[in-house]
C-alpha positions as CSV (number, residue, x, y, z in Angstrom):
1,X,-18.2,17.0,-10.4
2,X,-18.2,13.9,-8.3
3,X,-21.5,12.9,-6.5
4,X,-21.1,13.0,-2.6
5,X,-23.5,12.9,0.2
6,X,-22.3,13.3,3.8
7,X,-24.4,13.1,7.0
8,X,-25.4,16.1,8.8
9,X,-22.6,18.1,10.5
10,X,-22.0,17.3,14.2
11,X,-21.5,13.6,13.4
12,X,-18.0,12.1,12.9
13,X,-19.4,9.7,10.3
14,X,-19.4,10.7,6.7
15,X,-21.2,8.9,3.9
16,X,-20.6,9.0,0.1
17,X,-22.1,7.3,-2.8
18,X,-19.7,5.9,-5.7
19,X,-20.5,7.8,-8.9
20,X,-20.2,6.2,-12.3
21,X,-16.8,8.1,-12.8
22,X,-15.5,5.7,-10.1
23,X,-17.0,2.4,-11.2
24,X,-14.5,-0.5,-10.8
25,X,-11.9,1.7,-8.9
26,X,-10.0,0.5,-6.0
27,X,-11.5,1.4,-2.6
28,X,-8.5,3.7,-1.6
29,X,-8.8,5.8,-4.8
30,X,-12.6,6.3,-4.6
31,X,-12.2,7.3,-0.8
32,X,-9.4,9.8,-1.8
33,X,-11.4,11.4,-4.3
34,X,-14.8,11.4,-2.6
35,X,-13.5,12.5,0.8
36,X,-10.6,14.5,-0.5
37,X,-8.0,12.6,1.4
38,X,-4.3,11.9,0.6
39,X,-3.4,8.4,-0.4
40,X,-1.8,7.6,3.0
41,X,-4.9,8.8,5.1
42,X,-7.2,6.9,2.7
43,X,-5.3,3.6,3.1
44,X,-4.8,4.2,7.0
45,X,-8.5,4.6,7.6
46,X,-9.2,1.4,5.4
47,X,-6.5,-0.7,7.2
48,X,-7.7,0.3,10.5
49,X,-11.3,-0.7,10.0
50,X,-12.8,2.9,9.7
51,X,-14.5,2.2,6.6
52,X,-17.6,0.2,5.5
53,X,-18.8,-0.6,2.1
54,X,-22.4,-1.2,1.7
55,X,-22.6,-1.6,5.5
56,X,-19.6,-4.0,5.9
57,X,-16.4,-3.3,7.4
58,X,-13.7,-3.2,4.4
59,X,-9.9,-3.4,5.3
60,X,-8.5,-4.3,1.7
61,X,-7.7,-1.2,-0.1
62,X,-7.6,-2.8,-3.3
63,X,-11.1,-4.1,-3.2
64,X,-13.2,-2.6,-6.4
65,X,-16.2,-0.4,-5.8
66,X,-19.3,-0.2,-7.8
67,X,-21.5,2.5,-8.8
68,X,-24.0,3.3,-6.1
69,X,-22.1,1.5,-3.2
70,X,-22.3,3.7,-0.2
71,X,-18.9,4.2,1.5
72,X,-19.3,5.2,5.3
73,X,-16.1,6.7,7.1
74,X,-16.1,7.0,10.9
75,X,-12.6,7.9,12.1
76,X,-13.4,6.9,15.7
77,X,-14.9,3.7,14.9
78,X,-13.7,0.6,16.8
79,X,-11.1,-1.5,14.6
80,X,-12.5,-4.9,14.2
81,X,-11.3,-7.8,16.5
82,X,-9.0,-10.1,15.0
83,X,-7.9,-13.3,16.8
84,X,-4.2,-13.5,16.0
85,X,-3.0,-16.9,15.8
86,X,0.0,-18.9,14.7
87,X,0.1,-22.5,13.4
88,X,2.7,-24.6,14.9
89,X,4.0,-25.7,11.5
90,X,5.4,-22.0,11.3
91,X,8.1,-23.2,13.9
92,X,10.8,-24.2,11.3
93,X,13.3,-25.1,13.7
94,X,13.5,-25.1,17.7
95,X,16.0,-26.0,20.3
96,X,17.0,-24.8,23.7
97,X,18.8,-21.8,22.2
98,X,17.0,-20.5,19.2
99,X,13.6,-20.7,17.2
100,X,13.4,-20.1,13.6
101,X,10.0,-19.0,12.3
102,X,8.5,-18.7,8.7
103,X,6.4,-15.5,9.3
104,X,3.1,-14.9,7.6
105,X,1.9,-11.6,6.6
106,X,-0.1,-9.1,8.6
107,X,1.7,-9.7,12.0
108,X,4.0,-7.3,13.5
109,X,7.4,-9.0,14.4
110,X,7.4,-7.2,18.0
111,X,4.9,-4.8,19.7
112,X,5.3,-1.0,18.7
113,X,2.7,0.3,21.2
114,X,2.5,-0.9,24.8
115,X,-1.0,-2.5,24.4
116,X,-0.2,-4.2,21.2
117,X,-1.2,-8.0,21.2
118,X,-0.8,-10.7,18.8
119,X,2.6,-9.9,17.7
120,X,5.0,-12.6,16.4
121,X,7.2,-12.9,19.3
122,X,4.1,-13.3,21.6
123,X,2.7,-15.9,19.3
124,X,5.9,-17.9,19.1
125,X,6.6,-17.8,22.9
126,X,3.1,-19.2,23.5
127,X,3.7,-22.1,21.4
128,X,6.9,-23.0,22.9
129,X,7.1,-25.5,26.1
130,X,6.9,-23.6,29.4
131,X,9.2,-24.2,32.0
132,X,8.0,-27.3,34.1
133,X,4.9,-27.3,32.1
134,X,3.3,-24.3,33.8
135,X,3.8,-20.3,34.1
136,X,3.8,-17.8,31.5
137,X,5.5,-18.3,28.1
138,X,9.1,-17.2,28.2
139,X,10.0,-14.0,26.6
140,X,12.1,-14.1,23.3
141,X,15.2,-12.4,22.4
142,X,14.7,-10.3,19.2
143,X,17.6,-10.5,16.9
144,X,16.0,-9.3,13.7
145,X,12.6,-8.0,12.4
146,X,10.6,-8.0,9.3
147,X,7.9,-5.9,8.2
148,X,4.3,-6.5,9.2
149,X,3.3,-7.5,5.6
150,X,6.7,-9.2,4.8
151,X,6.6,-13.0,5.1
152,X,9.3,-15.5,5.5
153,X,12.3,-16.5,7.8
154,X,13.6,-14.9,10.9
155,X,15.2,-16.1,14.0
156,X,14.6,-15.5,17.7
157,X,17.0,-16.2,20.6
158,X,15.9,-18.2,23.7
159,X,18.7,-17.1,25.8
160,X,20.7,-14.0,26.6
161,X,23.8,-15.8,25.2
162,X,22.3,-16.9,22.1
163,X,20.8,-13.3,21.3
164,X,24.5,-11.9,22.1
165,X,26.1,-14.3,19.6
166,X,23.7,-13.7,16.9
167,X,23.7,-9.9,17.2
168,X,27.5,-10.1,16.9
169,X,27.1,-12.2,13.6
170,X,24.7,-9.6,12.3
171,X,27.0,-6.8,13.1
172,X,30.0,-8.8,11.4
173,X,27.6,-9.1,8.3
174,X,28.0,-12.8,8.2
175,X,24.2,-13.9,8.3
176,X,23.1,-15.1,5.0
177,X,19.7,-13.2,4.1
178,X,18.2,-13.6,0.7
179,X,14.7,-12.2,-0.3
180,X,12.6,-12.8,-3.3
181,X,10.5,-9.7,-4.4
182,X,8.3,-8.8,-7.3
183,X,9.3,-5.3,-8.5
184,X,8.0,-3.2,-11.1
185,X,9.6,-2.8,-14.5
186,X,12.6,-4.5,-16.0
187,X,15.2,-4.7,-13.2
188,X,19.0,-5.3,-14.0
189,X,21.5,-7.0,-12.0
190,X,23.1,-4.3,-9.7
191,X,24.2,-3.3,-6.2
192,X,22.7,-0.5,-4.2
193,X,24.8,1.2,-1.5
194,X,23.5,4.4,0.2
195,X,23.2,5.7,3.5
196,X,19.6,5.7,4.8
197,X,17.9,8.4,6.9
198,X,14.4,8.4,8.8
199,X,13.6,11.5,6.8
200,X,14.9,12.2,3.4
201,X,12.9,15.5,3.2
202,X,9.3,14.4,2.5
203,X,8.7,12.6,5.6
204,X,9.7,9.1,4.5
205,X,12.8,7.1,5.2
206,X,15.2,7.1,2.1
207,X,18.7,7.9,0.9
208,X,20.5,11.0,2.5
209,X,21.2,13.9,0.0
210,X,24.4,14.6,2.2
211,X,26.8,11.8,1.3
212,X,27.6,9.8,4.5
213,X,24.7,11.0,6.8
214,X,22.6,8.2,7.9
215,X,23.1,4.3,8.3
216,X,25.0,2.5,5.4
217,X,22.6,0.1,3.6
218,X,23.7,-2.4,1.0
219,X,21.6,-4.5,-1.2
220,X,22.6,-6.8,-4.1
221,X,19.9,-7.3,-6.4
222,X,19.6,-10.1,-9.3
223,X,16.8,-10.6,-11.8
224,X,15.3,-14.1,-11.6
225,X,12.4,-14.0,-14.2
226,X,11.4,-11.3,-16.3
227,X,7.5,-10.9,-16.1
228,X,4.8,-8.9,-17.6
229,X,5.5,-5.3,-16.4
230,X,7.6,-6.6,-13.4
231,X,10.5,-8.7,-12.7
232,X,11.0,-11.5,-9.9
233,X,14.2,-10.5,-8.2
234,X,16.4,-12.0,-5.6
235,X,17.8,-9.6,-3.0
236,X,20.7,-10.2,-0.8
237,X,21.3,-8.2,2.3
238,X,24.8,-7.1,3.6
239,X,23.1,-4.7,5.9
240,X,19.7,-4.9,7.5
241,X,18.2,-1.4,7.8
242,X,14.4,-0.6,8.1
243,X,12.7,-0.9,4.7
244,X,16.1,-1.3,3.0
245,X,15.1,-3.4,0.1
246,X,11.7,-1.4,-0.5
247,X,13.7,1.9,-0.4
248,X,16.4,0.8,-2.8
249,X,14.3,-0.5,-5.4
250,X,11.8,2.2,-5.2
251,X,14.5,4.9,-5.5
252,X,15.7,3.1,-8.5
253,X,12.4,3.4,-10.2
254,X,11.3,-0.2,-9.5
255,X,9.0,0.0,-6.4
256,X,7.9,-3.6,-4.8
257,X,4.5,-4.5,-6.4
258,X,2.1,-3.7,-3.7
259,X,4.1,-1.0,-2.2
260,X,2.0,1.8,-0.6
261,X,4.6,4.0,0.9
262,X,7.7,4.5,-1.2
263,X,5.7,5.2,-4.6
264,X,5.6,8.9,-4.6
265,X,8.1,9.1,-7.4
266,X,6.9,6.2,-9.4
267,X,5.6,7.5,-12.8
268,X,4.1,4.1,-14.0
269,X,0.9,2.4,-13.5
270,X,1.2,0.4,-10.2
271,X,0.3,-3.3,-10.2
272,X,-2.5,-4.0,-7.7
273,X,-1.5,-6.4,-5.0
274,X,-3.0,-6.8,-1.3
275,X,0.5,-6.3,0.4
276,X,4.2,-5.7,-0.8
277,X,5.3,-8.8,-2.5
278,X,8.4,-9.2,-0.4
279,X,9.4,-12.6,1.1
280,X,12.5,-13.5,3.2
281,X,13.1,-16.9,1.5
282,X,16.6,-17.9,2.8
283,X,18.3,-17.5,6.3
284,X,21.8,-18.8,7.4
285,X,23.9,-18.3,10.3
286,X,26.4,-20.1,12.8
287,X,24.7,-21.8,15.6
288,X,25.2,-19.4,18.7
289,X,26.2,-22.3,20.9
290,X,27.1,-25.5,18.9
291,X,29.1,-23.5,16.2
292,X,27.6,-25.4,13.3
293,X,26.4,-23.7,10.1
294,X,22.6,-23.4,9.9
295,X,20.7,-22.7,6.6
296,X,16.9,-22.6,6.1
297,X,14.7,-21.9,3.1
298,X,11.0,-20.9,3.0
299,X,8.9,-21.4,-0.2
300,X,6.8,-18.4,-1.7
301,X,3.6,-17.9,0.1
302,X,0.3,-18.5,-1.9
303,X,-0.4,-14.8,-2.5
304,X,2.9,-14.3,-4.2
305,X,2.6,-17.6,-6.2
306,X,-0.7,-16.4,-7.4
307,X,0.7,-13.0,-8.4
308,X,3.6,-14.5,-10.0
309,X,1.2,-16.7,-12.1
310,X,-0.7,-13.6,-13.1
311,X,2.2,-11.8,-14.2
312,X,3.6,-14.7,-16.3
313,X,0.3,-15.0,-18.2
């Protein structure tokens, strides 16, 4: 039986002492077993800064715990303040019509709640020249989005006409988007084509069981390098649906390394990573005003390079 200790009833805070049986386990697993939580609830509490380890707020679910560590859980604790910032070097290309950005991990592309601050569109707008040198930053037209923990290239429009032209290219499927991902297992070259729905029956996005119900999603996957327990793959998007690459790889039995959502059906031993190892490496489109071909590439971020090195060893 797991040793556990909680504070007196009536308090929202609960404390647990890590037993010998959980020595060296990731924080999310220890919390899940000690507090009788689901994987999702345990990781959400950690990500939102509701968990302390030995008195220190810990937001990394993969952090290993030691026997005797005290875990303190308070669902109503204030999330730690993070000063969001974006280095100007992340602006890969700018002109009066568009701005291409190399997005870091941990930043939402746009706000999902009215009060959300520090999103990529806000940070990019703050770095751009203001009209006549004063006034608030101009708002940007959102053309495409990347998941919060996905890194790499995306484009914002700086005018309504540019946004309309880029959106038209996306609808015509003429925008070039190539991602690099680390996926579990031995991945073969293949094309995934399915219809994605918001709820596949277990509360998650995924492929519909009813033929053409949902949005068409097409992903071409090609292995780049075979690794220890994983494959570096290149994924070219024909369509751009929410979580498309992550869903297609997971449903094929090859979830992205670091995946936390689409792993319920994965029977293997997951490779620990701080985030889903997915990077938008190439972006190409026709300039919405000038009409010339634009092509951009972004190198792998340091955490993916480190993970790649580990899996090569």
